[in-house]
N, C-alpha and C positions, 0 to 999 in steps of 0.2 A: 211411052213415058209421059204422056199427057196427064195421067193419074199416077204419080210416082209411087213405087212400092215403099212400104215402111221398112225401117231397119229391122224390125221384128221378123219380117218375112225373109230377110236376106241372111239371117244367122241360123245355122243348123241347130237342131234341138239338143244334140249332145256335145256342142262346142264348149271348150274349157271356160270361155267367158261367162257362160250361163252358170257353171259351177261356182265360180268366184262370186257372182251376183247373189246366188241363192244362199250360200253359206254365210257371207258377210251380212246379209239381211237378217239372218237368224240369230246372230250372236249379240250379246249385250255390250255396247261400247260406251257405257256411262263414264268410265274413267277417262276416255278420250274426250267426251263432250264437256267434261268439267274443265278441260284445258282452254275452252273458248268462253270468254267473258261476253256478256251482252253489250248492246249499244254499238255505235259506229255504223259504217256502211254495211250493206248486205254481204254475206260471205258465202263461200261454197260449203256445202254440207260435208263434215268430216267423214261420214260413211262413204260418200261418193269418192272423195279423194283417196281414201284407204283402198277402195276397190280398184281405182286407176293404178295406184302404186303396186298393189299385189299382182294385178294382171300384167303390168309392165314387166315386173321381174319374172313372172311365169312365161312371158313372151320374149325373154332375153333382151328386154329394152330397159337398160339401167340408167340412162341419161335422162335428166328432167327435160332437156330440150327436145329429145326424141319423143318423149311422152307428149309434150306440147304439140308437136307435129302430128302425132298419132290421133290426138283429139280433134284435129281438123281434117284428117285424111283417111283414117282407118275406121271402117264401119263398126268394128268391135269396140274400140275405145269410145267412139261417138255414142253407141247404144248404151254402154256401161255408164257413161257420164251424163246420159240424158241430154245430149247436145250442149252441155256446159263446156266452156273452153278456158279453164284456168291456165295462166301462163307458167313458164318454167320456174319463175321465182316463187310463185305460190306453191307449186308442187314441191320444190326443194325446201322451202321453209316448213311446210307441213311435215315432210320426211325428217328433217334434221332437228326441228324444235318441238313440234306438237306431239310427235310419237315418242319422245323421250320419256322413259319410266312407265309408259302405258302399253307399248306394243307387246311386251312379254305377257301381259294379262290377256290381251286380244288373242295372242298365239295359243295360250292355254285354253281359252274358250273354244277355239276352233278344234283343238285336239279332243276336248270333251265331247264335242258334237260327233267327231269321227269315232270315238269310243261307243257312243250311243248307237251309231249306225253299224257297229260290229266290225269296223275296219281294223282295230287294234285294241290292245289293252296295256295297262301300266304295270302289269305283274312282272314281266320279263323285259329287260332292256339290254341293248348291246351298245357299248360305249367305246368311242375312239376319237382321236383328234387329227386335225390336219392343219397345215400352215397356209394362210392366204396372204398374199402380198399387200402391203399398205399403200395408200395413195400418197407416196412420199418420195423425195429424191433419193435415189439409190447410192449416191456418192457423197452426201453430206451427213456425217455421223459424229457421235461423241462416244468415246470408249472409256469405260471406268478405269481400266488399267492405265490408259494414257494420262488420266487426271492424277492418279496416285504417283506415277513416274514423274510428272511435272512438279508435283508438290515436294517429292523427295529431292529432286534436283534443286529446287528453290531453297530447301532446308540446308543442303550441302553448301550451296553458294553463299547463304547467309552466314554459316559457320566460317567459311573461308574468308569472307569480308571482315568478320569480327576478329578472327585471328590475325589478319593483316593489320587491322586498326590497332589491336593490342600491341603488336610489334613496334608500331610507330608512336602511339600515344597511350602507353600503358597506364600512366598516372591518371589520365582523363577517364579511363574505363575501369578504374580500380573499384572493386566491390559492386559493380553493376552488371555482371554477366547474367544474361537471362537463364532461367531454369531450363528452357527448351527453345530451340529455334524452329520448331514445327510451325508452318504457316497456317495457324488455326483460323485467324481472322485478319481482315485487311488492317484493322487498327493495330493489332500486335505487330504485323510486318512493318507498318509505318513507324511505330515506336522504335523498333530495333534499328531501322535504316536511319532514322533521325539521330539516334545516339551515336551511330558510326560516323555520320556526316558532321555532327557537332564536334566529336573527338578529333577528326581529321582537319578541322577548320584551321587554316593558316599553316598546315604541314605540307611538306613536299612529298607528293605521292606520284606514282607512275601514271602515265596517260591512260593505260589499259584499265587500271583500278578506278580512275576517275570516271571513265566511260561506263564501267560496270556499275558504279554507285549511282550515276545519273539515270541509267536505264532502270535500275532497281527502284529508285525513288519514283520514277514516272509510271512504270508499268506493273510492278509486283502487287501493290495493294489492289489494283483493278483486276489483275489476274486471279488473285485469291477470291475476290467476290464472285467472279465468273465460275471458278472451280466449285465453290460452295453451292452456287445455284444449280450447276450441272449435277453435282452429287445428290442434291435434293430431288431433282427430276428422276435421276437414275433409280433411287431407292435401293432395292436388292438386285436390280438388273445389272448387266455388264455393258450395256450399250443402249443408245436410242438415236432416232433420226432427228435432225434439226428441223425438218419441215413437218414432221408429225412426232412430237416428243413422246407420245404414248406407244409408238411402234418400237419394237426391239428387233435387232438384226439377228436373223435366223437363217439356217441353211435350208434351202428350198429344193423339193424334188422337181418342181417345174422351173427349171433354170433357163431363162431366155437367152443368157449369154453362154451357157454350157461351159462355165469355167469354175464352178464350185464356190463362187463368192457368196458371202452372206448378203441377204436382202432384208429391208425393213418389212416386218410382217407381224401378224397376230396368230396366236394359237387358238383355233376354233375347236371346241369340244362339243360333240353331238352324241345324243343317245337316241337309238332308233328301236322300233318294234314293227315287224312286218314291213320293213323298208320305209316306214313313216318316221319323220323326226318328231320326237316327243319332248326333247329338252335340248337347249343349247346354252353355251356360256363362252365368254371371251377371256383370254388370258395373255399376259405379256411375257411369260417365261416359255422357252422353247420346248422343254421336256414335259411329257404327259404325266409323269409321276406325281408332281406337286399340284395337279389340277383337280384331282378327284374330289377332294373335300369341298371345294367351292362349287363344283358341278352338282354334287348331291344336295348341297344347301339350296341351290337354284331349283332343283327338282321338288324339294319339300316345300319351298316357298310358293311354287306354282300349283301343286296338287294336294298339299297338306298331308302328305304321306310319303313313305319310301317304297321303292320297288321291292318285290320279294326276291328277285334274282337279278344279278348283274354279271354280265359276261364281258371280259376285256382281254387284251393281249398283254404281252410281257412288259410293255411300257408302264403298266400300272402296278406291277408286282413288287410292292415295298411293304416293310413292316407297318408303317403308318397306315397305308391303305387297307391292309388286311385287318388292322385293329378298328378302323373306321367302319368297315363293313360288318364286323362282328358286333360293334357297339349298337348299330342300328338294325340288328337282326336281318341283315341282307345276306342271302346265300351267294357268295362270290365265287364265280368260276374265272379266276384271274391267274394267268400264268406268272411264274417268276422268271428271272433272267436266265436260269439254267434249264428250264423245262424242255424247250425244243431240242436243245443240244443233247439232253439225256435220252430223248426219244430216238434221235438219229444214230447215236453211237454210245459206247460204254463210257460212263463218267470217268474223268481223270482221277485216279486214286490218290494223286499227290496234292490235289487242291484241298485247301483247309475245310471248305464246306462239305467235301465228300468223305472226310475222315469219320470213322465210327466213334460214337459217343456212348458211354455207359452212364445212365442216369443215377443208378444206385451208388456206384463207386466215384462218380464225378471225375472221370478220366476220359481223355481222348486217346484213341489208339492210332499210332502213326502207321504208315504204309507197311512197315516191317512187323506190325502187330505188337509193338512195345507201348506201354502206357505213357501218356504225357500228362503230368500232374499240374493242377492249378498253381499259379505263382502267388495268388492272393491279390493280384492287381486287377481292378475293374475300372475301365475307362468309359467315359460318356461321350457320345458323338451326337451333335445337334444338327438336324437337317435344315434345309432352306425354309421349311414351314415351322421351325422351332420344335420339332418332335425329337425327343431324347431317346437314343439307342444305347443300351448297355452291352459292353463287350468284355468277356472274361478271358484272361490270358492263361495259356497252358504252355509248358516247356517240356521238351523231350530230354532224355539222358543218353549219354554215350553215343552221340551221333558220329564221332570221328571214326569209330570202328565199324560203323554200319555199312554194308555193301551197297545199299540203296541211296547213300548220302548224295552222290552227284546228281541223281535223278530227282531226289526229294526236295532239296533246297540249296541255296547258295549263301545262307546266312553265316555269319561268323559264330563259331561255337555251336551250341545245341539249338535246334529249331524251336521257335515259339510261334504260336498261332493265337489269333483273337477270335473267339466264338460268340456269336449273338444267339443265345439259347432261345429267346422268344421268337426270333425270325426263323430259326431252324424248325421249331415246332409248327409255326404258321405255314411254312413251305411244305412240310409233311402233310398237313391237313389239306392244303391246296392240291397237292399231288393226288390224294385220295379222291377228292371231288372231280378233278379234271380227268382222271382215268376211269371214273365210273361210267355206267351206261348213259346217264343223263349228261355227264360232262363231255363225253365224246360227241353226243348229239349237239350240244351247245357249241362246242368248238368247231364243228362242221358248219353250223348255221351262221356263226359270227361274221366271217368275211362276206358271205352272201347277203347279209342283212345290212350291216353298217357301211361296208366299203362300197357297196352299190350306190348308196346315197352320195358319198363323196364323188364317185365317178359321174353320177348324173349332174351334180352341181358344177363340177370343173369342166366336164367335156360336153355334155348335152346342153347345159345351160350356159356354158362358156364363161362362168364366173370365176376368174382366177385372181382378180385384183379389186379391192374395194374402191368405191367411188368417193367416199367421204373420209374426213380426217378426224382423229380423236377416238378414243375407245368407246365413248358413249354413243357417238354417231355410227361407228362401225358395228356396234351391237344392234342398232336399229336395222342396219342393212342385213345383218345375219338373220334377224327375225323375219324380214321380208323374204329373204331367200328360202328360209325354212317353210314359211307359209306357202310360197309359190310352189315349192317342191311337193308339199302335201296335197295341195289342191289340184296340181297337175296329175298326181297319181290317182286321185279320186276320179278325175275326168277320164283318165285312161281306162 
């Protein structure tokens, strides 16, 4: 060791760290460079910091402090950083601040390089979602239902106090009854309480009512302010974590407590091809159904085109998603919620969606073969994404004398069903595609392609919980994981 070997000699030619170095050197990182303003003290080059972060995630090192240690102790980190030693604060600031809004572009550039090398294509994609736990307290949460219950209870108690005050001071409250006692704003609640307090001034009232009025005056306006703020944070969600308000409580497959409790998490949507990740997006709602529109928008933003074929499981089989795929001329091999059941067993002849429909006569045939005629009622259902579904109502005749009545339905009188004709036709089209030779091939390949990616991330990379808080920072982590997965696969 009198003449120490160089780090170059100590690293194997086919080591993953060399793949990270070569690929990140080849891509254009101008969007990232623009984040750095000139002047000030000398700084670490962003390309070097990006390499360190990606290799850290590839090496199952997600903590910035462990990366800092690696830059002093691990020859691969030392070689990659050119013996630079940024501390954990520098690494963490770069990850959470500098990579915001630019990492997705970097990810796209890497995917384009992999396409040029022949590893994958953008023509066929396999899409699925998984839930990853947020870096948040599992036991401090806000529920939308609890807020509504508290507001309703406050409204009832305001009515009760007003009625009590009217019974004692009817003259003072004459002609000033509020149109509504709903606690819409703290100012409105304060006004109602002040009127009650003014009317009861000098009157003999029970100790219980005085305590209730004093509590209301002191706490209710503040509570309404808090409830309104919480509802604003919730948006369309039903819950959020107090320590990471962007995280929603979801049921997790990886349940560390094994008690089925909800955990703060994000819904991670990935699209893969040949087991490479080619697109990712983050969502706050637990169901996959409402995520496809945003996920495809992310794909178009990244590559300026749509995939030709998209394959997904029954979690995406909705009227809205089928229409989105048709609008963008994407051949969708997407199951609906009854597809697997129909393959395993005979469909239930009594279910509304399995009843035979005659297009020409516009009648639905009940299980006994009798026609159910339209009632003329058409209802509109609006989904969480604002998509409108039209349902036509049909009614049977003479159900009382039918021998199948007890098996068919338990409605009072004659049976009625609501039929979504657009969805029925879209499901029929999906069945034809899924049962075709190509459809069978895609269905067989789907779990081997996309679910293998999730298995690698969660079990081989042991990434089951985010390190950062907030959906913007969590999206950065998802991008780093996606890059690390792809480059590890290239190295393998």
